[in-house]
C-alpha positions as CSV (number, residue, x, y, z in Angstrom):
1,M,0.2,-0.3,0.0
2,T,1.4,3.3,-1.0
3,I,1.0,6.5,0.9
4,A,-1.1,8.0,-1.8
5,D,-3.8,4.8,-1.3
6,L,-3.4,5.4,2.6
7,R,-4.5,9.0,2.2
8,E,-7.3,8.1,0.1
9,K,-8.6,5.6,2.4
10,C,-8.0,8.2,5.4
11,K,-9.8,10.7,3.3
12,K,-13.0,8.0,2.7
13,S,-13.3,6.8,6.7
14,I,-13.1,10.6,7.6
15,A,-16.1,11.6,5.1
16,S,-18.7,8.9,6.4
17,V,-18.6,10.4,9.7
18,P,-21.1,13.2,10.0
19,R,-19.5,16.7,10.1
20,D,-21.3,17.9,13.1
21,F,-20.1,14.6,15.0
22,L,-16.5,15.0,14.2
23,F,-16.8,18.9,15.2
24,M,-18.5,17.9,18.2
25,A,-16.0,15.6,19.4
26,I,-12.9,17.8,18.7
27,L,-14.6,20.5,20.8
28,V,-15.4,18.4,23.6
29,S,-11.9,16.9,24.0
30,T,-10.1,20.1,23.8
31,S,-12.4,22.0,25.9
32,S,-11.7,19.3,28.6
33,A,-8.0,19.1,27.9
34,S,-7.9,22.5,28.4
35,F,-9.8,22.5,31.6
36,G,-7.9,19.8,33.1
37,L,-4.8,21.1,32.4
38,G,-5.5,24.7,34.1
39,Y,-7.3,22.8,37.0
40,L,-3.5,21.1,37.2
41,T,-1.9,24.6,37.0
42,G,-3.8,25.9,39.9
43,L,-2.7,22.9,42.4
44,D,0.7,23.4,41.4
45,A,0.3,27.1,42.2
46,G,-1.1,26.3,45.2
47,Q,-4.5,28.1,44.0
48,G,-6.9,24.8,44.7
49,S,-7.1,21.9,46.8
50,V,-7.3,18.7,45.9
51,P,-11.6,17.7,46.3
52,F,-12.7,16.4,49.1
53,T,-10.2,16.8,51.7
54,T,-11.7,19.0,54.3
55,S,-8.6,19.0,56.9
56,P,-5.2,19.0,57.0
57,S,-3.6,15.8,57.3
58,S,-1.6,14.8,60.5
59,A,1.7,15.7,58.6
60,E,0.9,19.0,57.7
61,T,-0.4,19.7,61.1
62,A,2.6,18.6,62.7
63,V,4.5,20.9,61.6
64,R,2.3,23.8,61.6
65,Q,2.4,24.4,65.5
66,V,2.3,28.0,65.2
67,V,1.3,31.2,63.3
68,A,2.6,34.7,62.2
69,S,2.1,37.5,59.7
70,K,4.1,38.6,57.0
71,T,3.8,42.0,58.1
72,G,3.4,41.4,61.6
73,T,5.8,41.1,64.5
74,K,3.9,38.5,66.9
75,Y,3.2,34.7,66.1
76,Y,0.1,33.2,67.7
77,L,-1.3,29.1,68.3
78,P,-3.9,28.6,65.4
79,S,-6.6,28.4,68.0
80,C,-6.1,32.2,68.9
81,T,-8.2,35.0,67.6
82,G,-5.2,36.6,66.5
83,A,-4.4,34.0,64.3
84,E,-7.8,34.1,63.0
85,R,-7.7,37.6,61.8
86,I,-4.4,36.6,59.5
87,S,-5.8,37.0,55.9
88,E,-4.3,33.2,54.5
89,A,-2.5,34.8,51.9
90,N,-0.2,36.6,54.5
91,K,0.0,33.7,56.9
92,V,3.5,32.2,58.0
93,W,4.0,29.0,59.5
94,F,6.4,27.7,62.0
95,A,6.9,24.1,63.6
96,T,8.2,25.4,66.6
97,A,7.8,28.6,68.5
98,E,11.8,28.6,68.7
99,L,12.1,28.6,65.0
100,A,9.2,31.5,65.0
101,R,11.6,33.6,67.4
102,A,14.8,32.7,65.2
103,E,13.0,34.5,62.4
104,G,12.7,38.1,64.7
105,Y,8.8,36.9,65.8
106,E,7.5,37.6,69.8
107,P,5.0,35.6,71.2
108,A,1.8,37.3,71.1
109,T,0.4,38.4,74.8
110,N,-3.1,38.1,74.2
111,C,-2.8,34.3,73.1
112,A,-2.6,32.1,76.1
113,G,-0.6,29.4,76.0
114,L,2.6,30.9,74.4
């Protein structure tokens, strides 16, 4: 079979498929691929979360012991009201209070347990 014969065979098989079906198949597959790539890119950039996860894993909570603001000078326990007022974009997490102090943060005086 020559290349010309193969080309003619492909043309005949494509011609037998209705144009509307072919167009819709290409449209659906392209939009699905675009959505999937955008979703994965968002996950890589930290702008989304994996579906059905409602709480951080035990490994994440073990690392997140105290929190501070990027623009502030105090650190808090996650349960303190001061920590709740820090926007998610400005939160800086530390595994220990000593690490927060090493970065120049001081314990908050209104946070019991520090």
